N, C-alpha and C positions, 0 to 999 in steps of 0.2 A: 644467467641460462636455467638454470633450475625451475628459476621464479617463474619465466617465460611459458615455459613446460607445463608447469603446475596450472596457471592462469588457463593455458588452451583447454588443457583437461577440464579444468572446472567449466569453461564454457561450455563446451560440448555436454558435461554431465550435468549442468545446471541451465542453461540458458532457457528451457522451456518454462521451468520452475519461476525464474526471473519475468520472464515475459507474461506469464500467466498470473502472476504476483500483482505486475503492476496494471496489468488490464483490471482488476478487481479493483486496485487500492485508489486508481486514477478516475476509473470509469468511463475510460476512452480506450482506442482499440489500436491509436496511431504511438504505440508505446517503445517502437524500434531505437529512438533516439533515448530514450531514456535506460533501455535496456544497455546499448553501447556506453552511455554515460557511466553506468554501473560498474562495467568491467573495465573501462579506463581508470576510474576511480580504483579499482579493485590493484590496479597494475601499480598504480600510483603508490598504492600503500600497503603492497603485499610486505613489506619490511614490519606492517604493524600487526599481522596475523599472527598471532601466538599459538593457534591451534586450541585455544580453550574452547572454542565454539567449533562446531562445522563449520566447513566451507558455506555449505548452503545456509545456513544460518547466517553467517557472515554476510556474506553476498546478499542475502534478503535484508538485512539492516544498512548496507549500503544502498540498495534500491530503495527502501523507504525516506531514507534522507535526500536520496536525488529527486522523487517524488514532491517530497515536502518543498525542496528548493523550488522544484517546477513551479508549483501550485504558488508560493511566494510571491514567483519571478510574474506568473501569468496574473494574479493579481493587481499588483503593482501598474503591469501593462493596463489592464483595464481600469483602473483608479485613474491612470493618468491620460485613458482616451475618454473617458467617461467626464473628467474635468474640461478636456478640451472641447467636447462639443456637448457640455452642457444637457446630456441625457440623465433623465433620471432613474428610471429604473426599466428601461428598455433593453438594456444590454443582456443578454442572454450568454449564460458561460458556456455552455454545453449542450449537447441532444439529450432526449431521453434515454435510458438504460436500455429500454426495449430496443431503440436504433442501434445504439451503441455496441451491444453484446447480444442482441438478439436474443432475450429472456424470455421466459412465457410471462403472462400477468401477473400472478402469483409471486415469482420470482423478482420480478421487477416492483414489484411493490415492496417487497421486504429488502431489496438492495436500495430502494430510494429511502425507506426507513432507516436502514444502517447509515446512509449517507448524512442523515441529520442529528446523528446522535453524536455527543462530545468525543474532541479527538480520542481520547484514551479509550474510550469504549471503541471508538471506530477502529483503533489500532488492533488490539486486542480482538476483536471479532474477525478480521479481515487475516490476523494469522492465526490464530486457534480456528476458527469457524468455516472460511473459506479456504486457506491455504493449508490446514490441518498440520499446523505445527505443533511439536510436543509442548506440553508447560515450559519444558527447559529450554528448546529452543525459542521458545517466544519471552522468554524472559532474558535470555542471552541477546534476543533482537531489538528487545525495547529499554535494554539493561533497567530490568525491574528484578525483584525479587522474584520467586516461583510463588511466593504468597499473595502477592500482589496482583501476577497476573490470574489467579485461580481467583480472587476476590473481583476482581475487577470483569472478569469474563462472564461470571454468575451475575454481577449487577448490570452489566453490558447487555446480558440476556434478558433480565427481568425490564429493563429499560426499552427494549426491542419489543417485546411482548407486549408490555403497556401503549407502545407506538402504534401496532398490529392490532389494537383492539381487544387483548387480552386473549388472541389466540394463541394456543401452545405451539411452541418451534421445536 
């Protein structure tokens, strides 16, 4: 009973944070199902929450895993479709970020550049740069050391600057 109340309180407190994180992380606006799945998994695994991280950080970690699982599932389905219909490169996975989240041209360019970075850089930029998690919260969400978060964030910013033609971020 206490756990149900706790999850309900967390839902009220962190629903928007999880929703916004998933929009940026997935690049799509239709993330309600992923938000719901995040909280379903939290309910199922509340017994594993030890309080080492904040509830927000724990939920973002779950949301990240849910998004990764969904991405893998979509890629698998896309591969099956491609094989079935023998399309070469004609299947487009998603709309442009401008259409998805209504970003300005510069922000859209930045977002597209972030999407092309390797996964670890993408993850750390999403959590630290976009969702403004602290180094400690990011480390907990990614199950990394704080030093790795700092180093990866620095390297990700450098890689992003390079992709953006040397413009300072």
